[in-house]
NUSE-24666 format. One record per residue (C-alpha): x, y, z. Coordinates in Angstrom, 2 decimals, decimal comma, always signed. Layout:
BEGIN
FITI|X|Y|Z
FITI|X|Y|Z
...
This chain:
BEGIN
FITI|X|Y|Z
FITI|+22,28|-14,83|+129,55
FITI|+23,43|-11,26|+130,13
FITI|+21,36|-8,13|+129,98
FITI|+23,00|-7,08|+126,70
FITI|+21,10|-9,85|+124,93
FITI|+17,97|-8,75|+123,11
FITI|+14,86|-10,43|+121,74
FITI|+13,16|-8,46|+118,97
FITI|+9,49|-9,46|+118,86
FITI|+7,56|-8,79|+115,65
FITI|+3,79|-8,77|+116,15
FITI|+0,70|-7,80|+114,22
FITI|-2,35|-9,27|+112,50
FITI|-2,24|-12,19|+110,11
FITI|-1,27|-11,32|+106,51
FITI|+0,32|-7,99|+107,44
FITI|+3,80|-9,08|+106,32
FITI|+5,47|-10,12|+109,58
FITI|+7,36|-13,08|+108,13
FITI|+9,17|-11,17|+105,39
FITI|+10,25|-8,41|+107,75
FITI|+11,31|-10,83|+110,49
FITI|+13,50|-12,73|+108,03
FITI|+15,17|-9,50|+106,87
FITI|+15,75|-8,45|+110,48
FITI|+17,16|-11,85|+111,46
FITI|+19,53|-11,79|+108,48
FITI|+20,75|-8,31|+109,44
FITI|+21,33|-9,50|+113,01
FITI|+22,91|-12,81|+111,91
FITI|+20,51|-14,70|+114,09
FITI|+17,54|-17,09|+114,10
FITI|+13,77|-16,88|+114,50
FITI|+11,50|-18,34|+117,17
FITI|+7,93|-18,58|+115,91
FITI|+5,18|-17,60|+118,35
FITI|+2,33|-19,00|+116,29
FITI|-0,06|-21,44|+117,96
FITI|-0,82|-23,25|+114,69
FITI|+2,35|-23,29|+112,59
FITI|+3,99|-25,57|+115,15
FITI|+1,98|-28,56|+113,88
FITI|+3,66|-30,76|+111,27
FITI|+0,38|-31,77|+109,64
FITI|-0,85|-28,20|+109,11
FITI|+0,83|-26,25|+106,36
FITI|-1,28|-24,43|+103,77
FITI|-4,12|-23,46|+106,10
FITI|-1,80|-21,90|+108,69
FITI|+0,29|-19,96|+106,16
FITI|+3,48|-21,66|+107,25
FITI|+6,59|-19,92|+105,87
FITI|+7,63|-21,24|+102,47
FITI|+10,54|-23,61|+101,96
FITI|+12,72|-20,76|+100,69
FITI|+11,81|-18,61|+103,69
FITI|+12,63|-21,41|+106,12
FITI|+15,95|-21,95|+104,35
FITI|+16,80|-18,24|+104,44
FITI|+16,87|-18,16|+108,25
FITI|+16,64|-21,04|+110,76
FITI|+13,16|-21,12|+112,36
FITI|+12,13|-22,78|+115,62
FITI|+8,64|-23,89|+116,75
FITI|+7,69|-24,49|+113,11
FITI|+6,41|-28,03|+112,37
FITI|+8,01|-28,99|+115,67
FITI|+5,01|-30,91|+117,08
FITI|+2,13|-33,06|+115,91
FITI|-1,60|-32,41|+116,17
FITI|-1,73|-35,16|+118,79
FITI|+0,46|-33,11|+121,14
FITI|-0,98|-30,81|+123,78
FITI|+0,40|-27,38|+122,96
FITI|-0,49|-24,28|+124,97
FITI|+1,07|-21,08|+126,24
FITI|+2,85|-22,90|+129,06
FITI|+4,44|-25,38|+126,65
FITI|+5,50|-22,52|+124,40
FITI|+6,96|-20,53|+127,30
FITI|+9,22|-23,43|+128,30
FITI|+10,18|-24,21|+124,69
FITI|+10,98|-20,60|+123,78
FITI|+12,94|-19,84|+126,96
FITI|+15,05|-22,96|+126,50
FITI|+15,67|-22,13|+122,85
FITI|+16,53|-18,51|+123,67
FITI|+19,05|-19,63|+126,29
FITI|+20,69|-21,96|+123,78
FITI|+20,81|-19,34|+121,02
FITI|+22,16|-16,65|+123,32
FITI|+25,29|-18,73|+123,90
FITI|+26,48|-17,70|+120,45
FITI|+24,25|-14,76|+119,49
FITI|+23,53|-11,32|+120,93
FITI|+20,03|-11,07|+119,50
FITI|+17,06|-13,28|+118,58
FITI|+13,97|-12,51|+116,52
FITI|+10,58|-13,76|+117,70
FITI|+7,72|-13,67|+115,24
FITI|+4,04|-14,33|+115,68
FITI|+0,47|-13,37|+116,10
FITI|-0,50|-15,46|+119,13
FITI|-0,67|-12,80|+121,82
FITI|-0,93|-15,16|+124,78
FITI|+2,22|-17,03|+123,71
FITI|+4,16|-13,78|+123,47
FITI|+2,82|-12,64|+126,82
FITI|+3,88|-15,95|+128,40
FITI|+7,40|-15,57|+126,99
FITI|+7,78|-11,95|+128,10
FITI|+6,01|-12,00|+131,47
FITI|+5,35|-15,58|+132,53
FITI|+1,95|-17,18|+133,09
FITI|-0,54|-17,05|+135,90
FITI|-0,34|-20,03|+138,24
FITI|-3,56|-22,00|+137,92
FITI|-4,05|-25,06|+140,15
FITI|-3,82|-28,45|+138,45
FITI|-7,22|-29,60|+137,20
FITI|-8,47|-33,19|+137,22
FITI|-7,95|-34,47|+133,63
FITI|-11,38|-36,13|+133,79
FITI|-13,00|-32,67|+133,84
FITI|-11,18|-31,67|+130,68
FITI|-12,08|-34,95|+128,99
FITI|-15,77|-34,54|+129,84
FITI|-15,83|-30,98|+128,49
FITI|-14,18|-32,05|+125,23
FITI|-16,64|-34,93|+124,87
FITI|-19,62|-32,63|+125,37
FITI|-18,19|-30,01|+123,02
FITI|-17,64|-32,59|+120,27
FITI|-21,20|-33,82|+120,76
FITI|-23,08|-30,54|+121,24
FITI|-20,86|-27,93|+119,58
FITI|-19,77|-24,35|+120,19
FITI|-23,19|-23,01|+121,15
FITI|-23,38|-25,45|+124,05
FITI|-19,92|-24,42|+125,19
FITI|-20,77|-20,73|+124,99
FITI|-24,01|-21,21|+126,94
FITI|-22,28|-23,27|+129,65
FITI|-19,62|-20,66|+130,21
FITI|-22,00|-17,70|+130,09
FITI|-24,00|-19,31|+132,89
FITI|-21,20|-20,82|+134,99
FITI|-18,58|-18,09|+134,58
FITI|-20,20|-14,80|+133,48
FITI|-17,10|-12,90|+134,63
FITI|-14,90|-14,57|+132,02
FITI|-17,71|-14,63|+129,46
FITI|-17,87|-10,84|+129,43
FITI|-14,12|-10,47|+128,87
FITI|-13,00|-13,62|+127,04
FITI|-12,81|-14,69|+123,40
FITI|-16,34|-15,96|+122,87
FITI|-15,62|-17,62|+119,52
FITI|-12,46|-19,47|+120,58
FITI|-13,41|-23,02|+121,70
FITI|-9,99|-23,79|+123,19
FITI|-10,06|-20,69|+125,42
FITI|-13,68|-21,36|+126,35
FITI|-12,97|-24,99|+127,27
FITI|-9,99|-23,93|+129,37
FITI|-12,08|-21,33|+131,21
FITI|-14,86|-23,84|+131,86
FITI|-12,32|-26,42|+133,00
FITI|-10,85|-24,01|+135,56
FITI|-14,28|-22,96|+136,80
FITI|-15,47|-26,54|+137,28
FITI|-12,15|-27,67|+138,75
FITI|-11,52|-24,83|+141,20
FITI|-14,89|-23,17|+141,69
FITI|-13,32|-19,86|+140,70
FITI|-13,24|-17,89|+137,47
FITI|-10,02|-18,13|+135,50
FITI|-10,03|-14,32|+135,64
FITI|-9,19|-14,55|+139,36
FITI|-5,89|-16,23|+138,51
FITI|-4,84|-13,58|+136,01
FITI|-3,37|-10,96|+138,31
FITI|+0,15|-12,29|+138,82
FITI|+3,06|-9,86|+138,81
FITI|+5,15|-9,78|+135,65
FITI|+8,37|-11,78|+135,61
FITI|+11,49|-9,87|+134,62
FITI|+13,44|-11,85|+132,02
FITI|+17,28|-11,83|+131,95
FITI|+17,36|-10,22|+128,48
FITI|+16,07|-7,08|+126,80
FITI|+12,79|-7,22|+124,92
FITI|+11,97|-4,92|+122,01
FITI|+8,43|-5,18|+120,65
FITI|+7,69|-4,08|+117,10
FITI|+4,15|-3,97|+115,71
FITI|+3,28|-3,97|+112,00
FITI|-0,02|-2,57|+110,80
FITI|-1,74|-1,32|+107,66
FITI|-5,07|+0,29|+106,74
FITI|-7,93|-2,11|+107,45
FITI|-9,25|-2,27|+103,90
FITI|-5,81|-3,09|+102,56
FITI|-5,29|-5,77|+105,21
FITI|-8,68|-7,33|+104,51
FITI|-7,93|-7,41|+100,79
FITI|-4,66|-9,21|+101,54
FITI|-6,48|-11,69|+103,78
FITI|-9,11|-12,41|+101,13
FITI|-6,44|-12,97|+98,49
FITI|-4,35|-15,13|+100,79
FITI|-7,32|-17,43|+101,37
FITI|-7,85|-17,73|+97,61
FITI|-4,17|-18,59|+97,22
FITI|-4,49|-21,26|+99,91
FITI|-7,38|-22,86|+98,05
FITI|-5,38|-22,83|+94,81
FITI|-2,42|-24,41|+96,61
FITI|-4,56|-27,34|+97,79
FITI|-6,15|-26,39|+101,11
FITI|-9,16|-28,61|+100,43
FITI|-6,93|-31,65|+99,97
FITI|-4,92|-30,79|+103,10
FITI|-8,06|-30,62|+105,24
FITI|-9,49|-33,76|+103,62
FITI|-6,37|-35,68|+104,64
FITI|-7,00|-34,57|+108,23
FITI|-10,71|-35,49|+108,35
FITI|-10,18|-38,35|+110,85
FITI|-8,63|-35,80|+113,24
FITI|-10,91|-32,77|+112,85
FITI|-12,17|-33,21|+116,41
FITI|-8,71|-32,46|+117,83
FITI|-8,15|-29,08|+119,44
FITI|-5,36|-28,27|+117,00
FITI|-7,83|-28,36|+114,12
FITI|-10,57|-26,31|+115,79
FITI|-9,24|-23,28|+114,01
FITI|-9,84|-20,97|+111,08
FITI|-9,14|-22,57|+107,73
FITI|-9,95|-26,09|+108,89
FITI|-13,15|-26,13|+110,94
FITI|-15,16|-24,48|+108,12
FITI|-14,77|-27,47|+105,78
FITI|-16,82|-30,13|+107,59
FITI|-20,23|-28,98|+106,22
FITI|-18,76|-29,03|+102,70
FITI|-17,53|-32,60|+103,07
FITI|-20,95|-33,50|+104,46
FITI|-22,56|-32,09|+101,30
FITI|-24,39|-29,30|+103,14
FITI|-22,70|-26,22|+101,63
FITI|-20,89|-25,22|+98,43
FITI|-17,14|-24,67|+98,36
FITI|-17,70|-21,00|+97,62
FITI|-19,44|-20,67|+100,98
FITI|-16,52|-22,34|+102,75
FITI|-14,14|-19,85|+101,17
FITI|-16,33|-16,93|+102,22
FITI|-16,43|-18,21|+105,80
FITI|-12,67|-18,68|+105,97
FITI|-12,14|-15,16|+104,69
FITI|-14,67|-13,76|+107,13
FITI|-13,33|-15,68|+110,12
FITI|-9,75|-14,74|+109,25
FITI|-10,73|-11,07|+109,13
FITI|-12,38|-11,43|+112,52
FITI|-9,25|-13,14|+113,84
FITI|-7,05|-10,31|+112,58
FITI|-9,30|-7,82|+114,34
FITI|-8,99|-9,76|+117,62
FITI|-5,22|-9,85|+117,21
FITI|-5,06|-6,08|+116,85
FITI|-7,35|-5,58|+119,83
FITI|-4,98|-7,70|+121,94
FITI|-1,74|-6,11|+120,76
FITI|-3,00|-2,52|+120,92
FITI|-3,45|-2,97|+124,67
FITI|+0,31|-3,44|+125,08
FITI|+1,98|-0,02|+125,57
FITI|+5,45|-1,54|+125,02
FITI|+4,79|-2,20|+121,33
FITI|+6,10|+0,44|+118,93
FITI|+3,95|+0,50|+115,81
FITI|+5,05|+0,96|+112,20
FITI|+3,25|+0,87|+108,88
FITI|+4,20|-2,41|+107,25
FITI|+4,66|-0,63|+103,92
FITI|+7,29|+1,77|+105,21
FITI|+9,22|+0,04|+108,01
FITI|+12,91|-0,64|+107,39
FITI|+15,62|-2,49|+109,28
FITI|+17,21|+0,88|+110,10
FITI|+14,09|+1,80|+112,08
FITI|+14,91|-1,05|+114,44
FITI|+18,68|-1,39|+114,65
FITI|+19,99|+1,79|+113,02
FITI|+22,28|+2,22|+110,01
């Protein structure tokens, strides 16, 4: 791969319009898209993760979409290897690639590499998962706040996968995962251009609320119901899926489930923007006014 090769990375909060713009950009560049979404990679998850439609997937080849199963262990390290291999293959015939996604850690791994954390005994991870499944998120939050207050103050306190990983590292190494997060950035053998899409908060939240309603109309309840035997898996501990268990148990009305999904999705979008706004390399555009010419010229 030569230095003239470029990866255009489209980031921003969920529901802002990243997919449509990325497809237009990829078509203009005669290239393909690598998804950097931690949930759309699962074959069994479609409606609840807002996977691109059939027509969108046919318009431009996508990679890391429905490429794995919920039984697979997928994390930033797996994505880094997958995306770098795919980029190398695509660059043999193309000068540019489009990357699209809202999972900040995946994009960071692709652009800069990951911090080297010592290998942890799998038994520690298994025990944490077992306890989490038995005692829930509040137990996990309490454990980490006591055992690793350094991470607890800085980490995503509502994200069970991140919390379990932090607890795993603390128990396995005796050190906070924060202590492993100071590695120097890796310089990749291609150019990286980061483009951020944003819109006024009220408008974005309206789009999120409507998207959730559309998901319900498209059959989200049935999709989650088909996955009930697997709801304990990490892949399904996510917005749009985890909220349904009380409904299936007869404890809440469907209207409450919808409200929670909307609320949790809005919170997720806020966390995404907090993450991306810390990256000075991202050039921001209003989603309503950005054009292809802004990125690659006339």
